[in-house]
N, C-alpha and C positions, 0 to 999 in steps of 0.2 A: 411543735410538734416536727418530730421528722417522718419521713416516707415510709420508713417502717414500721412506725406506730399505726397511721394512717391505714397502710396495707393492710395490717392486723385488723384493725378497726371495721374496715369494710369486709375482710372477710369475716368477721363476727356477725356483721349485718347481712350477709349472704347465707350464715348459718342459721339466722333466725327466720330471716323472708321463707315462708312456703317450708317450714321444719327442717331446713337446713336440704331439701330434695336437689333443689338446684345445683347446691356445692356438691354434693353427692354424685350427682350427674357428671359435674365438671371432672371430679376428680378420678372417675373412674374411665373417662374418655383419655384424660391424661395418662392414665396407668396403662391404657391400652398401649398409646402411643409410644411410651418408655420401653414396653415389653416388645413392640417391633424395633426401636433403634436397637434394643439389647440381643434381638435375633440377628440382624444386621451385622452387628459388631462381631457376634457368636461365629454367625457363617463366612465370615471373611477373615478372621484371625483362627480358627480351630479348624484344623484342614484333614487331618488323620481322623481316622474312623473313632469315635468316643461313644460308641453306645446310644444311649436315647439321650443324650444330654442336649440337643436342639429341641427335642420335644420336651421337654421337661421344662422349660423356661415358661414361665405363669404369671397373670397379674392379679395381686392378691384382692381381698374384698376391702372395702373403706373402712378404716377403723380410728378410733380416739387416742390419739399420742400425746400425752401430755396436756389435756384440753385443747387439741386442733384434730383437724379431722387430717386424714394419712393415707397414701395406698402406695404399694411397694411392688416391685417385680423380683421373682426368685427364681431357684431353679430349685424341682423336687429330687432331683438326680441324686442319689445317694452318692456319687464321685463327685459332684460340682464342686466342691470347695478345693479338690486337687488339682482340676482344671485350672480354677480361679487363681489359687494361691502358689501353686507348686508343689512338687511331691520328690522326695528321693527314691530313684530307680533301684528295686531291690529285687534278687531272684528267690527261689522257693528256700535256698539256704540261707538265705540274710544277709548275703553279701551285696555291698552296694555297689552300684553301676554309673554312678553319677547324680546330677539334679534335672529333672525336668521344670524349667523355670515356667510361672504362672501366666496365663492370658491375660487375666486382667480385664473378663468382659464385662460386667457389672459397673465397676469403676470407669472405665472408658465410656459406657453409652449415659452413665448417668453425667459427666462433664459436658459430653455432644449436647445431651438434651436439656441442661440448665437454661440456655439463653432463650431456647423455644417455649419451655414452661414459662418463664417468665413474661412474654409475651403474648403465650395463653392465659396468661393471669390478669394480665392487662385488660386484654379484650373482655373476658369474663367479668372483671368487675364495671367495664364500664358498661356491657349489656344490663347487669346488675341495677346499674342506677338507673338507666334509661327507663327499665321496666318499673322500678321503684317510682319513678317522678310522673311516670303517666299516669 
């Protein structure tokens, strides 16, 4: 049995205990941490005025994704994809004036958050096991 299979089995057990309430609460907290990490990256990278881009970064609801619970951080701003991935600068006549590179805010925040999430997951699994065996 590999560690990946073991962790999946333990998360399934956490979903069945207390109707998954503990797992959903854990994912909400993790989603908030990811949102805060994303906000920090956005504030440090995006310096010029970008409308309500910073205010638009939110944590989504916990949802079922391919048989597992998931949560996401996202932006509700209609121009968020332009800031994230970059765009061609054009004037009103359609003439191009260069390319604005993207800031890759969400990708960077995801990479920075991965290790912290693994550590939090291990703590959560330990807590579930200790609660289950008491």
